[in-house]
N, CA, C and O of each residue as an XYZ file, in Angstrom:
896
protein
N      87.226     37.782     67.008
C      88.548     37.729     67.634
C      88.774     38.927     68.537
O      89.266     38.809     69.659
N      88.390     40.116     67.996
C      88.537     41.327     68.793
C      87.678     41.276     70.041
O      88.094     41.694     71.121
N      86.434     40.741     69.867
C      85.544     40.636     71.020
C      86.134     39.717     72.087
O      86.053     40.005     73.281
N      86.729     38.606     71.643
C      87.338     37.660     72.578
C      88.482     38.303     73.340
O      88.615     38.116     74.549
N      89.305     39.059     72.633
C      90.443     39.731     73.259
C      89.970     40.758     74.276
O      90.532     40.881     75.364
N      88.910     41.503     73.898
C      88.365     42.507     74.810
C      87.804     41.854     76.056
O      87.991     42.354     77.165
N      87.119     40.745     75.877
C      86.543     40.028     77.009
C      87.632     39.536     77.956
O      87.479     39.581     79.177
N      88.746     39.062     77.366
C      89.850     38.579     78.179
C      90.472     39.705     79.002
O      90.844     39.516     80.160
N      90.577     40.896     78.370
C      91.134     42.040     79.074
C      90.252     42.457     80.245
O      90.746     42.784     81.324
N      88.934     42.442     80.018
C      88.000     42.793     81.084
C      88.081     41.789     82.228
O      88.029     42.170     83.398
N      88.207     40.533     81.899
C      88.291     39.499     82.913
C      89.555     39.654     83.747
O      89.536     39.496     84.967
N      90.668     39.970     83.056
C      91.919     40.172     83.750
C      91.856     41.377     84.685
O      92.390     41.351     85.794
N      91.186     42.441     84.211
C      91.057     43.654     85.022
C      90.233     43.380     86.268
O      90.564     43.825     87.367
N      89.140     42.628     86.068
C      88.271     42.298     87.202
C      88.998     41.405     88.193
O      88.880     41.576     89.407
N      89.758     40.442     87.655
C      90.472     39.519     88.516
C      91.592     40.202     89.284
O      91.956     39.790     90.386
N      92.137     41.268     88.669
C      93.247     41.952     89.310
C      92.813     43.013     90.300
O      93.643     43.550     91.033
N      91.504     43.329     90.335
C      91.011     44.340     91.271
C      91.207     43.837     92.697
O      90.793     42.730     93.041
N      91.834     44.654     93.508
C      92.158     44.249     94.867
C      91.016     44.554     95.823
O      90.465     45.655     95.829
N      90.668     43.548     96.639
C      89.627     43.759     97.638
C      90.092     44.809     98.637
O      91.275     44.885     98.969
N      89.160     45.608     99.107
C      89.472     46.686    100.038
C      88.570     46.606    101.263
O      87.425     46.163    101.170
N      89.081     47.031    102.397
C      88.255     47.148    103.599
C      87.348     48.359    103.421
O      87.820     49.454    103.114
N      86.048     48.160    103.613
C      85.088     49.239    103.386
C      85.209     50.311    104.468
O      85.276     49.977    105.652
N      85.239     51.579    104.093
C      85.256     52.660    105.094
C      84.034     52.565    106.000
O      82.951     52.189    105.551
N      84.205     52.900    107.256
C      83.091     52.851    108.204
C      83.603     52.609    109.613
O      84.808     52.574    109.860
N      82.664     52.444    110.526
C      82.988     52.160    111.925
C      82.395     50.805    112.280
O      81.228     50.535    111.999
N      83.198     49.964    112.894
C      82.800     48.612    113.245
C      83.092     48.389    114.731
O      84.031     48.963    115.283
N      82.272     47.546    115.370
C      82.376     47.387    116.811
C      82.543     45.919    117.199
O      81.915     45.031    116.622
N      83.405     45.686    118.187
C      83.633     44.340    118.693
C      82.489     43.947    119.608
O      82.127     44.693    120.518
N      81.927     42.790    119.368
C      80.786     42.339    120.162
C      81.186     42.126    121.615
O      82.064     41.315    121.911
N      80.546     42.851    122.513
C      80.770     42.728    123.955
C      82.230     42.929    124.358
O      82.632     42.561    125.463
N      83.015     43.509    123.464
C      84.436     43.597    123.772
C      84.960     44.990    123.992
O      86.151     45.161    124.253
N      84.115     45.990    123.897
C      84.584     47.342    124.136
C      85.631     47.800    123.144
O      86.537     48.552    123.504
N      85.523     47.358    121.894
C      86.488     47.750    120.880
C      85.818     48.364    119.670
O      84.691     48.007    119.327
N      86.516     49.294    119.019
C      85.985     49.931    117.815
C      87.064     49.991    116.744
O      88.226     50.286    117.027
N      86.662     49.707    115.515
C      87.530     49.789    114.351
C      86.984     50.870    113.435
O      85.824     50.823    113.025
N      87.828     51.845    113.115
C      87.431     52.925    112.205
C      88.300     52.884    110.960
O      89.528     52.874    111.036
N      87.638     52.860    109.819
C      88.345     52.800    108.540
C      88.000     54.039    107.737
O      86.829     54.303    107.465
N      89.012     54.797    107.357
C      88.842     56.000    106.539
C      89.843     55.940    105.395
O      91.054     55.926    105.616
N      89.328     55.903    104.174
C      90.175     55.814    102.978
C      91.156     54.657    103.127
O      90.737     53.505    103.244
N      92.439     54.941    103.124
C      93.442     53.883    103.194
C      94.097     53.788    104.567
O      95.267     53.420    104.677
N      93.337     54.122    105.618
C      93.862     54.040    106.977
C      92.884     53.318    107.896
O      91.688     53.241    107.614
N      93.408     52.793    108.995
C      92.560     52.153    110.005
C      93.012     52.579    111.388
O      94.170     52.942    111.595
N      92.085     52.531    112.333
C      92.393     52.831    113.733
C      91.548     51.918    114.610
O      90.343     51.780    114.403
N      92.186     51.304    115.580
C      91.490     50.406    116.501
C      91.772     50.838    117.926
O      92.914     51.120    118.288
N      90.718     50.886    118.736
C      90.880     51.128    120.162
C      90.011     50.126    120.892
O      88.821     49.995    120.604
N      90.606     49.422    121.834
C      89.846     48.400    122.560
C      90.351     48.269    123.982
O      91.449     48.718    124.312
N      89.532     47.646    124.822
C      89.913     47.375    126.193
C      89.589     48.501    127.145
O      88.919     49.470    126.786
N      90.077     48.358    128.368
C      89.892     49.356    129.412
C      91.039     49.257    130.390
O      91.907     48.397    130.243
N      91.056     50.135    131.399
C      92.161     50.126    132.353
C      92.227     48.757    133.047
O      91.184     48.187    133.365
N      93.436     48.219    133.288
C      94.733     48.798    132.961
C      95.204     48.482    131.551
O      96.273     48.937    131.144
N      94.430     47.714    130.801
C      94.885     47.306    129.475
C      94.090     47.917    128.346
O      92.907     47.617    128.181
N      94.729     48.772    127.567
C      94.085     49.403    126.419
C      94.951     49.186    125.183
O      96.177     49.278    125.253
N      94.318     48.900    124.064
C      95.028     48.803    122.789
C      94.680     50.024    121.944
O      93.507     50.356    121.772
N      95.688     50.679    121.427
C      95.494     51.792    120.503
C      96.442     51.598    119.337
O      97.661     51.671    119.489
N      95.865     51.350    118.166
C      96.689     51.061    117.010
C      96.146     51.773    115.778
O      94.951     51.709    115.488
N      97.031     52.451    115.059
C      96.667     53.164    113.837
C      97.666     52.810    112.751
O      98.853     52.623    113.017
N      97.171     52.719    111.525
C      98.091     52.381    110.451
C      97.493     52.563    109.076
O      96.401     53.108    108.915
N      98.237     52.093    108.084
C      97.819     52.214    106.691
C      97.233     50.901    106.190
O      97.599     49.820    106.650
N      96.320     51.022    105.243
C      95.675     49.859    104.642
C      96.120     49.684    103.200
O      96.192     50.641    102.430
N      96.415     48.443    102.856
C      96.678     48.077    101.466
C      95.862     46.835    101.190
O      96.223     45.738    101.616
N      94.761     47.004    100.475
C      93.862     45.877    100.266
C      93.261     45.436    101.584
O      92.608     46.223    102.269
N      93.479     44.172    101.943
C      92.947     43.623    103.200
C      94.034     43.503    104.259
O      93.870     42.789    105.249
N      95.134     44.199    104.048
C      96.253     44.158    104.979
C      96.466     45.520    105.623
O      96.322     46.554    104.972
N      96.813     45.512    106.916
C      97.096     46.748    107.625
C      98.505     46.733    108.187
O      99.029     45.676    108.538
N      99.112     47.895    108.271
C     100.459     48.018    108.799
C     100.551     49.230    109.713
O     100.273     50.354    109.295
N     100.942     48.997    110.964
C     101.158     50.074    111.937
C     102.645     50.123    112.268
O     103.273     49.088    112.488
N     103.198     51.317    112.303
C     104.639     51.445    112.528
C     104.996     52.439    113.637
O     106.175     52.732    113.834
N     104.002     52.965    114.367
C     104.304     53.933    115.425
C     105.105     53.292    116.551
O     105.948     53.948    117.163
N     104.850     52.024    116.828
C     105.651     51.252    117.788
C     106.416     50.221    116.967
O     107.080     50.577    115.994
N     106.331     48.949    117.346
C     106.924     47.902    116.523
C     106.099     47.731    115.244
O     104.965     48.203    115.165
N     106.663     47.067    114.265
C     105.977     46.893    112.983
C     104.900     45.821    113.125
O     105.179     44.622    113.096
N     103.664     46.286    113.278
C     102.525     45.392    113.490
C     101.757     45.218    112.189
O     101.275     46.187    111.604
N     101.650     43.977    111.747
C     100.932     43.669    110.507
C      99.656     42.901    110.847
O      99.679     41.945    111.622
N      98.553     43.332    110.260
C      97.260     42.692    110.524
C      96.546     42.365    109.223
O      96.797     42.974    108.183
N      95.654     41.392    109.306
C      94.808     41.013    108.177
C      93.358     41.255    108.551
O      92.943     40.971    109.675
N      92.584     41.783    107.602
C      91.148     42.001    107.797
C      90.401     40.970    106.950
O      90.386     41.045    105.722
N      89.789     40.020    107.628
C      89.064     38.955    106.937
C      87.571     39.273    106.948
O      86.994     39.412    108.027
N      86.923     39.392    105.781
C      85.506     39.762    105.726
C      84.611     38.740    106.432
O      84.817     37.531    106.329
N      83.609     39.261    107.153
C      82.574     38.427    107.759
C      81.231     38.888    107.190
O      81.189     39.729    106.291
N      80.151     38.344    107.708
C      78.826     38.691    107.185
C      78.538     40.185    107.272
O      78.004     40.772    106.331
N      78.892     40.806    108.407
C      78.570     42.225    108.593
C      79.743     43.043    109.106
O      79.556     44.054    109.782
N      80.951     42.602    108.782
C      82.122     43.354    109.213
C      83.407     42.646    108.872
O      83.565     42.115    107.772
N      84.340     42.638    109.833
C      85.656     42.046    109.587
C      86.198     41.369    110.835
O      85.965     41.817    111.958
N      86.922     40.288    110.616
C      87.708     39.694    111.672
C      89.118     40.262    111.559
O      89.731     40.207    110.492
N      89.630     40.805    112.653
C      90.970     41.380    112.653
C      91.939     40.345    113.217
O      91.761     39.852    114.331
N      92.960     40.025    112.436
C      93.937     39.003    112.803
C      95.322     39.641    112.879
O      95.729     40.358    111.965
N      96.039     39.382    113.959
C      97.400     39.890    114.106
C      98.361     38.920    113.430
O      98.512     37.784    113.881
N      99.009     39.353    112.355
C      99.965     38.498    111.652
C     101.314     38.458    112.362
O     102.011     37.444    112.322
N     101.680     39.557    113.007
C     102.930     39.616    113.775
C     102.547     39.835    115.236
O     102.590     40.958    115.739
N     102.179     38.762    115.899
C     101.582     38.843    117.239
C     102.469     39.543    118.261
O     101.993     40.402    119.003
N     103.730     39.194    118.311
C     104.610     39.788    119.314
C     104.778     41.282    119.087
O     104.738     42.069    120.033
N     104.968     41.673    117.827
C     105.133     43.091    117.507
C     103.863     43.879    117.812
O     103.930     45.024    118.259
N     102.731     43.277    117.575
C     101.450     43.961    117.811
C     101.183     44.162    119.303
O     100.405     45.037    119.681
N     101.826     43.354    120.153
C     101.628     43.499    121.592
C     102.100     44.863    122.096
O     101.634     45.336    123.132
N     103.019     45.494    121.371
C     103.559     46.784    121.819
C     102.519     47.896    121.761
O     102.739     48.979    122.302
N     101.372     47.634    121.099
C     100.310     48.634    120.994
C      99.247     48.441    122.081
O      98.251     49.164    122.119
N      99.469     47.453    122.969
C      98.461     47.114    123.976
C      99.048     47.114    125.379
O     100.221     46.805    125.588
N      98.193     47.472    126.338
C      98.575     47.392    127.733
C      98.377     45.986    128.247
O      98.052     45.074    127.487
N      98.573     45.815    129.538
C      98.460     44.490    130.155
C      97.068     43.893    129.967
O      96.054     44.560    130.170
N      97.047     42.629    129.578
C      95.813     41.844    129.442
C      94.865     42.360    128.349
O      93.717     41.921    128.284
N      95.316     43.267    127.505
C      94.447     43.802    126.455
C      94.792     43.173    125.105
O      95.912     42.713    124.884
N      93.818     43.166    124.223
C      94.030     42.632    122.878
C      93.061     43.322    121.929
O      92.037     43.849    122.364
N      93.372     43.322    120.647
C      92.471     43.957    119.686
C      91.974     42.974    118.631
O      91.133     43.330    117.806
N      92.482     41.741    118.647
C      92.039     40.771    117.654
C      90.602     40.353    117.949
O      90.184     40.330    119.107
N      89.855     40.029    116.915
C      88.473     39.618    117.088
C      87.610     40.082    115.940
O      88.110     40.606    114.944
N      86.321     39.890    116.080
C      85.362     40.244    115.029
C      84.723     41.593    115.339
O      84.234     41.830    116.444
N      84.740     42.461    114.350
C      84.146     43.792    114.454
C      83.004     43.871    113.438
O      83.186     43.559    112.261
N      81.839     44.288    113.905
C      80.650     44.317    113.042
C      80.096     45.730    112.894
O      80.213     46.552    113.803
N      79.499     45.999    111.750
C      78.831     47.288    111.556
C      77.504     47.254    112.296
O      76.949     46.181    112.534
N      77.001     48.408    112.655
C      75.760     48.467    113.413
C      74.555     48.176    112.538
O      74.518     48.528    111.359
N      73.574     47.525    113.142
C      72.338     47.200    112.434
C      71.538     48.481    112.191
O      71.751     49.479    112.880
N      70.613     48.466    111.213
C      69.762     49.635    110.976
C      69.054     50.061    112.253
O      68.499     49.224    112.966
N      69.071     51.357    112.545
C      68.427     51.865    113.742
C      69.317     51.840    114.972
O      68.883     52.206    116.065
N      70.570     51.408    114.797
C      71.481     51.313    115.934
C      72.635     52.313    115.861
O      73.575     52.231    116.650
N      72.569     53.241    114.931
C      73.570     54.292    114.865
C      73.365     55.241    116.046
O      72.347     55.169    116.734
N      74.322     56.120    116.277
C      74.273     57.000    117.450
C      72.996     57.828    117.523
O      72.365     57.906    118.577
N      72.611     58.448    116.406
C      71.429     59.317    116.388
C      70.153     58.526    116.675
O      69.294     58.984    117.427
N      70.029     57.341    116.078
C      68.827     56.522    116.271
C      68.716     56.019    117.700
O      67.623     55.993    118.267
N      69.842     55.618    118.288
C      69.815     55.145    119.670
C      69.450     56.275    120.621
O      68.693     56.074    121.571
N      69.983     57.456    120.367
C      69.678     58.615    121.210
C      68.193     58.962    121.133
O      67.572     59.269    122.150
N      67.626     58.912    119.931
C      66.209     59.216    119.748
C      65.334     58.182    120.453
O      64.326     58.529    121.069
N      65.723     56.925    120.361
C      64.948     55.860    121.008
C      64.983     56.005    122.526
O      63.977     55.779    123.199
N      66.150     56.387    123.068
C      66.250     56.565    124.521
C      65.382     57.720    124.992
O      64.812     57.663    126.081
N      65.275     58.779    124.176
C      64.423     59.913    124.534
C      62.953     59.482    124.571
O      62.205     59.877    125.465
N      62.551     58.674    123.598
C      61.174     58.170    123.562
C      60.913     57.256    124.759
O      59.838     57.290    125.358
N      61.911     56.442    125.095
C      61.775     55.560    126.252
C      61.550     56.373    127.528
O      60.635     56.088    128.300
N      62.393     57.387    127.742
C      62.281     58.194    128.963
C      60.926     58.875    129.061
O      60.346     58.981    130.142
N      60.425     59.338    127.910
C      59.126     59.990    127.891
C      58.023     59.017    128.306
O      57.155     59.357    129.110
N      58.066     57.806    127.753
C      57.059     56.797    128.082
C      57.192     56.348    129.538
O      56.190     56.159    130.227
N      58.418     56.179    129.998
C      58.661     55.720    131.369
C      58.171     56.752    132.377
O      57.511     56.404    133.356
N      58.494     58.021    132.137
C      58.077     59.088    133.045
C      56.562     59.246    133.077
O      55.992     59.672    134.081
N      55.910     58.893    131.955
C      54.450     58.937    131.892
C      53.827     57.665    132.483
O      52.606     57.510    132.499
N      54.686     56.760    132.968
C      54.282     55.476    133.543
C      53.562     54.580    132.546
O      52.756     53.726    132.914
N      53.879     54.803    131.260
C      53.381     53.925    130.206
C      54.429     52.827    130.032
O      55.166     52.805    129.047
N      54.481     51.923    130.998
C      55.553     50.945    131.050
C      55.508     49.945    129.897
O      56.550     49.450    129.468
N      54.330     49.646    129.399
C      54.227     48.719    128.269
C      54.918     49.307    127.039
O      55.659     48.613    126.342
N      54.666     50.600    126.780
C      55.310     51.260    125.632
C      56.811     51.418    125.884
O      57.619     51.226    124.976
N      57.177     51.765    127.104
C      58.591     51.938    127.446
C      59.348     50.627    127.236
O      60.460     50.622    126.708
N      58.736     49.514    127.655
C      59.383     48.203    127.501
C      59.562     47.851    126.027
O      60.583     47.285    125.635
N      58.571     48.189    125.220
C      58.658     47.896    123.788
C      59.803     48.671    123.143
O      60.518     48.139    122.294
N      59.974     49.925    123.548
C      61.025     50.773    122.966
C      62.412     50.297    123.392
O      63.276     50.056    122.549
N      62.623     50.162    124.700
C      63.961     49.820    125.184
C      64.285     48.351    124.921
O      65.439     47.999    124.678
N      63.265     47.500    124.971
C      63.481     46.092    124.649
C      63.835     45.920    123.184
O      64.666     45.081    122.834
N      63.203     46.715    122.325
C      63.508     46.661    120.902
C      64.936     47.086    120.630
O      65.620     46.494    119.794
N      65.391     48.121    121.343
C      66.773     48.580    121.163
C      67.759     47.521    121.640
O      68.772     47.271    120.987
N      67.463     46.902    122.776
C      68.337     45.862    123.299
C      68.455     44.703    122.321
O      69.547     44.192    122.073
N      67.326     44.301    121.772
C      67.304     43.167    120.853
C      68.022     43.479    119.540
O      68.826     42.679    119.060
N      67.732     44.629    118.971
C      68.301     44.971    117.665
C      69.778     45.340    117.728
O      70.537     45.049    116.803
N      70.182     45.983    118.823
C      71.524     46.569    118.877
C      72.492     45.841    119.795
O      73.642     46.259    119.927
N      72.055     44.763    120.431
C      72.898     44.082    121.421
C      74.256     43.686    120.868
O      75.253     43.711    121.590
N      74.301     43.324    119.602
C      75.541     42.825    119.006
C      76.655     43.855    119.012
O      77.828     43.501    119.126
N      76.297     45.135    118.889
C      77.336     46.164    118.796
C      77.264     47.210    119.902
O      77.998     48.197    119.864
N      76.389     47.010    120.888
C      76.392     47.908    122.039
C      77.658     47.664    122.843
O      77.986     46.520    123.157
N      78.360     48.714    123.171
C      79.556     48.561    123.979
C      79.155     48.298    125.438
O      78.070     48.698    125.861
N      80.026     47.628    126.211
C      79.636     47.113    127.532
C      79.002     48.123    128.482
O      78.011     47.806    129.141
N      79.549     49.323    128.565
C      79.014     50.302    129.514
C      77.634     50.771    129.082
O      76.721     50.855    129.903
N      77.476     51.074    127.808
C      76.155     51.483    127.317
C      75.157     50.343    127.470
O      74.005     50.571    127.839
N      75.592     49.118    127.188
C      74.706     47.959    127.323
C      74.224     47.803    128.755
O      73.077     47.418    128.984
N      75.091     48.099    129.729
C      74.697     48.014    131.141
C      73.586     49.009    131.448
O      72.663     48.700    132.201
N      73.673     50.195    130.870
C      72.625     51.194    131.064
C      71.304     50.766    130.451
O      70.247     50.933    131.060
N      71.362     50.210    129.240
C      70.148     49.739    128.563
C      69.524     48.588    129.342
O      68.307     48.538    129.518
N      70.361     47.666    129.806
C      69.845     46.520    130.571
C      69.132     46.973    131.852
O      68.095     46.420    132.218
N      69.686     47.967    132.519
C      69.047     48.452    133.745
C      67.738     49.176    133.454
O      66.777     49.038    134.211
N      67.685     49.944    132.371
C      66.431     50.598    131.994
C      65.351     49.561    131.684
O      64.197     49.719    132.083
N      65.730     48.513    130.978
C      64.777     47.456    130.645
C      64.369     46.692    131.906
O      63.202     46.339    132.074
N      65.329     46.442    132.783
C      65.039     45.679    134.003
C      64.044     46.397    134.907
O      63.087     45.784    135.380
N      64.255     47.681    135.153
C      63.347     48.403    136.046
C      61.964     48.532    135.422
O      60.958     48.566    136.132
N      61.914     48.601    134.108
C      60.624     48.653    133.414
C      59.890     47.327    133.573
O      58.686     47.303    133.829
N      60.613     46.237    133.421
C      60.012     44.913    133.601
C      59.542     44.729    135.042
O      58.522     44.083    135.286
N      60.269     45.286    135.982
C      59.848     45.231    137.393
C      58.489     45.898    137.572
O      57.608     45.363    138.244
N      58.329     47.073    136.962
C      57.054     47.784    137.067
C      55.917     47.002    136.412
O      54.754     47.156    136.785
N      56.255     46.174    135.449
C      55.248     45.362    134.767
C      54.997     44.042    135.501
O      54.182     43.226    135.071
N      55.711     43.847    136.617
C      55.535     42.629    137.404
C      56.207     41.408    136.807
O      55.882     40.279    137.176
N      57.132     41.619    135.896
C      57.808     40.507    135.213
C      59.212     40.322    135.795
O      60.222     40.585    135.141
N      59.237     39.862    137.045
C      60.492     39.814    137.795
C      61.492     38.798    137.251
O      62.697     39.052    137.256
N      61.011     37.666    136.789
C      61.920     36.655    136.246
C      62.636     37.185    135.007
O      63.830     36.946    134.825
N      61.911     37.899    134.163
C      62.519     38.485    132.969
C      63.511     39.574    133.353
O      64.552     39.737    132.718
N      63.171     40.314    134.401
C      64.057     41.357    134.912
C      65.398     40.750    135.306
O      66.448     41.273    134.933
N      65.372     39.657    136.053
C      66.598     39.003    136.512
C      67.387     38.428    135.340
O      68.618     38.435    135.352
N      66.683     37.935    134.337
C      67.363     37.387    133.158
C      68.106     38.485    132.403
O      69.217     38.269    131.918
N      67.494     39.655    132.304
C      68.118     40.784    131.617
C      69.388     41.235    132.346
O      70.373     41.622    131.717
N      69.349     41.178    133.671
C      70.490     41.633    134.480
C      71.563     40.564    134.675
O      72.643     40.858    135.188
N      71.278     39.338    134.274
C      72.191     38.220    134.523
C      73.642     38.482    134.110
O      74.546     38.124    134.864
N      73.908     39.091    132.947
C      75.306     39.321    132.560
C      76.044     40.305    133.468
O      77.271     40.386    133.419
N      75.308     41.054    134.298
C      75.924     42.065    135.159
C      76.066     41.609    136.607
O      76.683     42.297    137.420
N      75.495     40.450    136.929
C      75.418     40.006    138.319
C      76.784     39.803    138.959
O      77.018     40.272    140.073
N      77.685     39.116    138.275
C      78.987     38.793    138.867
C      79.754     40.053    139.260
O      80.277     40.147    140.371
N      79.818     41.016    138.349
C      80.568     42.229    138.647
C      79.872     43.065    139.723
O      80.533     43.660    140.574
N      78.546     43.109    139.684
C      77.805     43.883    140.676
C      78.005     43.334    142.087
O      77.842     44.062    143.066
N      78.357     42.058    142.193
C      78.580     41.444    143.488
C      79.952     41.723    144.067
O      80.245     41.327    145.195
N      80.791     42.399    143.307
C      82.143     42.719    143.768
C      82.191     44.113    144.372
O      81.266     44.909    144.209
N      83.283     44.397    145.073
C      83.455     45.716    145.668
C      83.807     46.738    144.582
O      84.412     46.402    143.564
N      83.414     47.990    144.826
C      83.696     49.040    143.847
C      85.183     49.140    143.536
O      85.564     49.390    142.393
N      86.028     48.945    144.550
C      87.465     49.062    144.357
C      87.984     48.021    143.372
O      88.909     48.292    142.607
N      87.388     46.830    143.392
C      87.784     45.771    142.461
C      87.351     46.102    141.041
O      88.104     45.910    140.086
N      86.127     46.603    140.916
C      85.569     46.899    139.584
C      86.276     48.088    138.950
O      86.600     48.063    137.762
N      86.513     49.119    139.734
C      87.072     50.364    139.214
C      88.394     50.158    138.487
O      88.678     50.841    137.504
N      89.194     49.227    138.964
C      90.509     48.985    138.381
C      90.479     48.472    136.960
O      91.504     48.476    136.278
N      89.314     48.028    136.499
C      89.200     47.489    135.137
C      88.819     48.565    134.112
O      88.759     48.293    132.912
N      88.565     49.775    134.590
C      88.073     50.827    133.708
C      88.923     52.083    133.817
O      89.596     52.309    134.823
N      88.884     52.889    132.776
C      89.560     54.176    132.840
C      88.735     55.093    133.755
O      87.596     54.778    134.098
N      89.322     56.223    134.140
C      88.610     57.160    135.022
C      87.317     57.644    134.372
O      86.285     57.743    135.036
N      87.371     57.944    133.080
C      86.184     58.427    132.364
C      85.108     57.346    132.288
O      83.923     57.629    132.465
N      85.524     56.107    132.025
C      84.565     55.004    131.956
C      83.909     54.760    133.309
O      82.697     54.561    133.389
N      84.708     54.777    134.367
C      84.189     54.505    135.703
C      83.225     55.587    136.162
O      82.280     55.298    136.895
N      83.448     56.829    135.745
C      82.568     57.934    136.124
C      81.132     57.649    135.685
O      80.182     58.042    136.363
N      80.975     56.966    134.554
C      79.642     56.588    134.059
C      79.209     55.237    134.608
O      78.075     55.070    135.057
N      80.116     54.287    134.568
C      79.756     52.911    134.891
C      79.393     52.712    136.357
O      78.567     51.857    136.676
N      79.995     53.489    137.253
C      79.706     53.301    138.687
C      78.222     53.508    138.987
O      77.677     52.860    139.880
N      77.564     54.405    138.249
C      76.133     54.613    138.448
C      75.331     53.397    137.976
O      74.301     53.060    138.560
N      75.812     52.747    136.920
C      75.129     51.561    136.412
C      75.328     50.376    137.360
O      74.433     49.544    137.509
N      76.486     50.299    137.991
C      76.731     49.238    138.976
C      75.767     49.407    140.149
O      75.171     48.439    140.620
N      75.623     50.649    140.612
C      74.701     50.947    141.708
C      73.270     50.601    141.316
O      72.521     50.036    142.113
N      72.891     50.945    140.074
C      71.539     50.652    139.591
C      71.319     49.148    139.486
O      70.233     48.659    139.798
N      72.332     48.415    139.051
C      72.222     46.962    138.934
C      71.928     46.330    140.294
O      71.058     45.467    140.411
N      72.653     46.762    141.305
C      72.445     46.226    142.651
C      71.030     46.517    143.150
O      70.381     45.654    143.740
N      70.563     47.738    142.907
C      69.215     48.126    143.357
C      68.146     47.345    142.602
O      67.182     46.873    143.204
N      68.307     47.208    141.300
C      67.306     46.520    140.492
C      67.288     45.020    140.763
O      66.232     44.391    140.713
N      68.459     44.445    141.051
C      68.494     43.034    141.437
C      67.707     42.808    142.720
O      66.959     41.838    142.837
N      67.879     43.705    143.678
C      67.159     43.591    144.941
C      65.649     43.684    144.722
O      64.884     42.934    145.329
N      65.224     44.596    143.862
C      63.785     44.767    143.574
C      63.200     43.526    142.936
O      62.099     43.100    143.284
N      63.933     42.944    142.002
C      63.384     41.818    141.240
C      63.559     40.472    141.928
O      62.966     39.474    141.519
N      64.378     40.452    142.974
C      64.529     39.217    143.743
C      63.491     39.110    144.851
O      63.236     38.020    145.362
N      62.898     40.223    145.218
C      61.927     40.232    146.313
C      60.486     40.171    145.806
O      59.550     40.170    146.605
């Protein structure tokens, strides 16, 4: 009888344990957004100029509440490798975002080898191989990073990786593959700088403008 009672108490305790959002950093796929969870707080930043979302708040289980502007309530729904962020009070949550920006969507944790330190180390190895004109090794390194980390690479960094891979493929005589790698960047690269710049903050554009220039040059190389 005592054992049965104890078992029931344990079951009740387990059933009453509240699910929690795991601390860590999660990234929106191709969306330029990041979710940071520390203890019982969350912070989300997404988008670019002119529309940026910046929202911070407290976590209770799988629910978030931000009160710096309007009372924005969100739900964190677990996915395979992260969370889907859902705005429960959509109108109130809009006060945390600029024009045309949003923070709802799926945020995923980075795959093994895709953390900041690992990506930096891989890029150093790539540059070393590329400068030595060991293009086969360079392609293996940068292509591996693109394949493994594509899901959580933010758009500007992804543009840099794509251009490094594209020019390497050009040196290997693999022009069709080069064009395929650059395909997601073609539409924007075909626009005027003034049009593109308006979608990014000043800091983002300072980096991205070089990648736009590289995209145009690499497209020309691989089309000829």
